[in-house]
C-alpha positions in Angstrom: 31.0 -14.9 3.4 31.0 -11.4 1.8 27.6 -9.7 1.7 26.4 -8.9 -1.8 26.9 -5.5 -3.3 24.0 -4.5 -5.5 23.5 -1.8 -8.2 20.0 -0.4 -8.9 18.9 -1.1 -12.5 15.4 0.4 -12.6 12.5 1.6 -10.4 9.8 -1.0 -10.6 7.2 0.5 -8.4 6.0 3.1 -5.8 3.8 1.6 -3.1 1.8 4.0 -0.9 0.0 3.4 2.4 -1.2 7.0 3.0 -3.1 6.0 6.1 0.2 5.4 7.8 2.2 7.9 5.8 4.4 5.3 4.2 5.8 5.4 0.7 8.1 2.6 -0.5 10.2 2.7 -3.7 11.2 -0.7 -5.0 14.1 -1.2 -7.5 15.2 -4.1 -9.6 18.9 -4.5 -8.9 21.8 -6.6 -10.2 24.6 -8.2 -8.1 27.9 -6.5 -8.5 29.9 -8.8 -6.1 29.6 -11.0 -3.1 26.8 -13.4 -2.2 23.3 -13.0 -0.6 23.6 -13.4 3.2 21.1 -13.4 6.1 20.9 -10.0 7.9 18.8 -8.4 10.7 16.2 -7.8 8.0 16.2 -11.3 6.5 16.1 -14.8 8.1 16.2 -16.6 4.8 16.1 -16.1 1.0 15.3 -18.3 -2.0 14.2 -18.2 -5.6 10.5 -18.5 -6.1 7.9 -18.5 -8.9 5.2 -15.9 -9.3 2.7 -18.3 -7.9 4.8 -19.0 -4.9 5.2 -15.3 -4.2 1.4 -15.0 -3.9 1.4 -17.8 -1.4 4.2 -16.5 0.7 3.3 -12.8 1.2 0.2 -10.6 1.7 -1.2 -9.0 -1.5 0.4 -5.6 -0.6 3.9 -7.1 -0.5 3.6 -9.8 -3.1 2.7 -7.2 -5.8 6.1 -5.5 -5.2 7.9 -8.7 -6.2 5.5 -9.5 -9.1 5.9 -6.0 -10.5 9.7 -6.4 -10.4 9.4 -9.7 -12.2 7.7 -8.0 -15.2 10.6 -6.5 -17.1 8.6 -5.0 -19.9 6.3 -2.7 -18.0 6.6 0.9 -16.7 7.0 1.5 -13.0 3.8 0.7 -11.1 2.2 3.1 -8.6 -0.1 1.3 -6.2 -2.0 2.1 -3.0 -2.5 -0.3 -0.2 -3.6 -0.5 3.5 -0.7 -2.7 4.6 -2.3 -5.9 3.6 -4.6 -5.4 0.6 -4.3 -3.4 -2.6 -6.7 -0.5 -2.9 -8.4 0.9 -5.9 -7.9 -0.5 -9.4 -4.7 -2.3 -8.4 -4.7 -6.1 -8.5 -2.3 -9.0 -8.5 -1.0 -10.2 -11.9 -2.9 -13.2 -13.2 
């Protein structure tokens, strides 16, 4: 199986954990060729709904996927402590 080649489409969010000095940039991408495969960073993958994302991941990580799912909004900038969002940030309803 050939691993997927992806092309970034747009920046969907900037996620900052300043206590640990971590800034993550998240991009929505499109598949150019190949297929999704398991790697050292992934044990499995699957399609999920927004509700399922909130059940599968902590708030600080679920929001990254939820932000990417909303195609019509500007890139989000959010602060977190590694588990919970901080400040005015909140999960999409």
